[in-house]
N, C-alpha and C positions, 0 to 999 in steps of 0.2 A: 201345516207347510206352506211357504212361497215361493212362488216358482216364476224365474224369469228366462225365456225361451227366446233366442232371435235367430232369424235365418241370415245367414251371410254369402253373397253371390258377389261375382267379380265387379257388379254397378250399384249395388245397395244393399244396405241393413233392413231388415224387416222384424219388427217384435212381432209373436206369436200373439192371436186375440187372447184375452183371458190371461196375457202374461203381467206380472208383477216385479216391477222393479226391486232387486234385493242387494245389491251394491257389495258393500265389504261384507255385509251379514251373511253371504253365501257361503256354506259349508263344504258345498260338493257342485263340481261342474261338469257334467257328461258331455263330452262331445264327438260327434259323427261327421265325417267329411271325406271328400275326394284326397285321395294323397296328395298330391301337388297343393291344395288349398292347405293342407294342416303344416306344411313348410313355407307359406308365404307370409308370416308374421302376424297371424290374426292370432294364434295363442297367447303371444306376448301381450296382445291387446286384451285378450279377455284376461288374463293374471295381473293386469294392472286396473281390471274393473271388479275382481273380485281376489283381492290380494290374500284373503284368508283360507281360501277354498283347496280343498283337495279337486285334483283334477284326473280322470280317467275317459278314455276315449279311444276312437282306431278310424283306419281307412276304411272305406266302403265299395260297394259296388251299387250304391245311391241310398241316397238319405232320405229320410221319413221325418216330416215336418207338418204337424196337426194331418190333415187328412190329402196330403201334397206328396209327391215323390220326386226329389230333385236330384241330378247330377250337376258334378264341380261345384258344389256349395260346401256351407259348412252350417251345421244347427248345433247350437250350443242351449244348454240346458242347465241353469243355475238354481240350486235348489238350495233354501233357509229353513231347516227343519224347527220345530217349536222346543221337541226333547230328546229326539235321536241324535245319537254320537256319529260319526264316520270316521273311518280309518281306511287307508289305501296300501298295497303293498304290490311291488315286482319283481319279477324273477327273469334272468337272461335263458333263452333257450336255442342251443346251437342245431338241433336238429330233433326229427321224431324220437330217436332215443333217449332224449332227455325229459320227454314229457311226464312221465308218471312222477319223475323226483320233482319235477318243476311244480307239480298239482301240491305233492305234498309241503313242498317249500313254503309256497304260495298261502295256502291253507293254516300251515302253523304260526304263521307272521299274523294272522288275523284272530285268531283264538283267544277268546275272552267269555267269562261269564254270562254276559247279557249279549250276546251277537245272536242275532235273527235271522240272519238272510246275508248272502254273499254272489256279487256280479262280478262276474271276470270276460274280461276281454284279453283274446289271443292271436299272436303271430297267427296268419291263417296259412303259410306255406310251408314253415318248417316244425309243424307241430302233427304229432298224433293226438287228434281231439279225443278218441277213446282213451286213450291212456292218461291223458291230461285229468278228463274227468276222474277216472279211477285214482288218480292219485289225492286229489281233491277230498273223495270219497273217502278214502282211508282215515282222514284226520278231519275233516267238519263232523261235528256230531248229530246224532238226531237229536230235534226233528228239524233243524236248520238246513234248508234248501239251498242250493246253487241253481243260479240261471248265468245266460249269458251267451256269448258267441265267439267264432273267428273271425278277424278282419278281413277283408277284401282288397282286391285290385280291379275292381271291375269284370269283365270278362277276360284279363289278360294273365291273370295267374303268376304274376312274376316277382312283385314285392309290395308285402302289406305293412302297413304301420299300426304302432299302439302308442298312445298317449298314456302317458304316468307321470303324474305329479308337473305337466306342464313342459316334460321333456317327450318328442316324438322320436322313435325308433323303429329299427327292425330286431327282429329275434328276442322279443319280449313278451312275456305272459304277466297283466295284470289284473288287481281285483280290489274291490270297494267292498270293507264288512261294514255291516248296519249295527248298531246296538241301541236297545232302549225297547221297553215294555209297550209302549205305546204304538209303535209301527206295527202295523199290518200288512202282509204281502203274499199278493196272490201270483199264481202262475198257470199258463196253458200252452199246449203244443198241440197241434194236429197239421196233419198234411192235406191229404185229396187227390193223390194221384191214383190210375189205375193199373194193375197190375196185369200181365198178359204172358203169355208162353208158359212153359212148365215151369216149376221148380227144379234146378239144378243142384247137384252137389258140388260144394267147395271142396275140390281134392287136394289143393297145393295152394296155400298162402303164407304169407309170413306179415304179420302186424296189418297194416292198410295195403299191403299190394298184394295184388290177387294173381297168380300164375296160373292156373288151372280151374275149370269149369267141367264135372261130368268126364274128366281127364284128358280135356282139348285145352289149347293156350285160349284165355282170357280173350285176348284183343283180337284172335281170329275170331270167336264166336261173337262178339259186339259187333265187328264188322259184318257179318252176316247177317245181323238183327238190323243192323243202322243202314244198310244198302248204300244209296249215293249219298247218304249225310254222312258215312265213314270218313269222306275225306277233310270234314271238318274238326275231325277228333284234334286235343281232348274239347274244345268248347262245343262242339256238338252234345257230348257225351251229358250235358246239361240236362238236357231235354228227354234223358233215357236213364234215370239213376237204378240203383238195385234196391229192391224191398229184402230185407236179409231178415229170415227167421233165425234168431239165436239159439244153441243146444240148451236143449233141459229147458226151453221157456214157449208159450204160445206167444210172445211178443214179438213185434217185426219192429226193425228201424230201419232209416233209408239211408242209402249210401251214395254220395253224389261223387262224380268223377272229377280227378283233380290233374293226373298226366298218364301218358301212355310210354312204353317203353319198346321201340322197335327191335331192340336186339334178342328181347327174350321174349316178346308178346306179352308183356304183363302189363297190369292197369293199374295205379295208385289212387286210391280212395280217401277222402277225407277223414276216415274211421277205420278202426279194425274189420276185418273180413275173417272171421274166425275159421279155421280148417274142420271139416268136418259139419257148416252149418248148410243151411240150402239157401239160394239166392234165386231171384225171379226179377226180370227186368219189369220198368216201370212206364208208363207214358202219360202226357195230361190229360186231365179232364177240367176245362176252364171253368165250368160252374161248381166243381167238386172244390180246387183249388180256393174259391173266396168261399166256398161256404166251411171250408177246413178253417181259413182265419177267423169266420165268425164263432166257431167253436171253440177255438181257442182262448178269444176273447171271454166266452162265457164261464170259461174255465178259470180264468182269471178273473174275475169281476167275481165268480161265486167263493173263491178263496178268502176273498176280505172280510168273509163272513156277515155280510149286511152294510157294511162300509162302502162309501163311495170313492172309486178311486181318485186321487190328486194327480197321479202320474201313471203312465203307461210307457214301457220300451219294449218295442217292436222289434224284433229280429227275424228277418223273412231271409230265405234264401235266394242268391243270384237266379240259380235255375228259375225259380218261379218268377221272375222279374224279365225274365229272357222270355219265357213261355207267355205270359200275360201280355207284354208288349204294352199296348195303350191302354188296355184295360187293368194295368197294375193297381191304379189307386181303388178300384172295385175294393179291393180285400183290406185296404186300409179305412175306407169309407164303412165298410160292412162292420169294422172293429169300433169306429165312433159310433154306429147304432147301438151296438151292444152296450158300452161304456159311458154314454152319454156325453152331454155338452161340458161337462165340469172338467174332466180330465184332460191335461195336457199331454199330446202324443209325440214320442220321437221315437228314433230308433235308426236301422240300416239294414241293406240286403249283403248277406255274410256269405263265407263260406263253409259255415257250420252254425249250428244252434244248440246251445245247450240248455236241456231243462227236464225235470222228472215228466214220465207217460201221463202221472195224474199227480194233484197235490200232494197227495202223503206217499208219493214213493221216490225213491233214488234219483239222482240225475242221470241223464244221460247223453251222449251225442247224437244229434238230430241231423240230416241233411234233409234240404226240400220242404221244410216245415214252416208254419209261422210261430213263433214262441211269442207269447205276451207275459212280461211281468209288469204285475201293478204294485201300487204304492197308496197307501193312506195312513195318516197320521191323526189318531184320534184321541 
């Protein structure tokens, strides 16, 4: 595959190192950018440059371009495959209750005998990511895997955007299907947060809204743990996600806080909080966050079965970015060290990450993780 990658800022346009102009040969253009930038006419320019391409992208809480992390920019990655075909699809989503059906509808549009992978990007504030993933999983056949993420709006949590074939909209879920025997796709997903405190039983919840832990109002309990930082909720909740042990499973997923409700003292998370499960608060460990990104890269590399990656899409959580601050590029540099100099890296900081726990497992919604999807056409 040939890849043309460009960083766009207010003042300049910068091609990536090892970028190869593809022009109208591009079949797919992946775009990650700040919401304001996505609406400033740059997409129209990209469509003129790549008139035959399918487009997919979203708004972010930070854009990844190589080993640098930017804000208020656009990173475009145009790909011309040798033999792989791509097809895009999108569906509208009015709210969390539509999520599972949106996943089913999206997957149905992409079914094909030679489908090898699905990459999905969703509105980040109107969706129940767990239900979206379940809907996708009901239609997408084994061994096809799904990866992707939830679009973001910085740390504001107000309005997120999805780009589907040149149109930037709210309330949309979009996906691209990859078709062809020569394409290899790897995926990896790891976190790096430390749990603290006791496991607490989820005694009342509905979907992604948590009402009670151990019979106590969830928001009240969170405030006790956070102390002075509770005044900054919901934003400070990104520093203290929940580690959730699912019923009938030893696996733990991480859930990040999206919103609070003062009237009923509930907390809304980016994914389901099943009643009867056990939850524990988590806090950041800087070194382990970086190690988690490295581990995800190793999984993504190994999934290519000996091939070198041409392209890697990195999706990391906004909470990790806020915690790491000036060290945020360390996790991207760690990925580069694993994947090597050949691979072009793109990606964004998100409100949720979609990936299997392991390359052979079904996909799940994650929060506060680094997920990596690697591509090689051999």
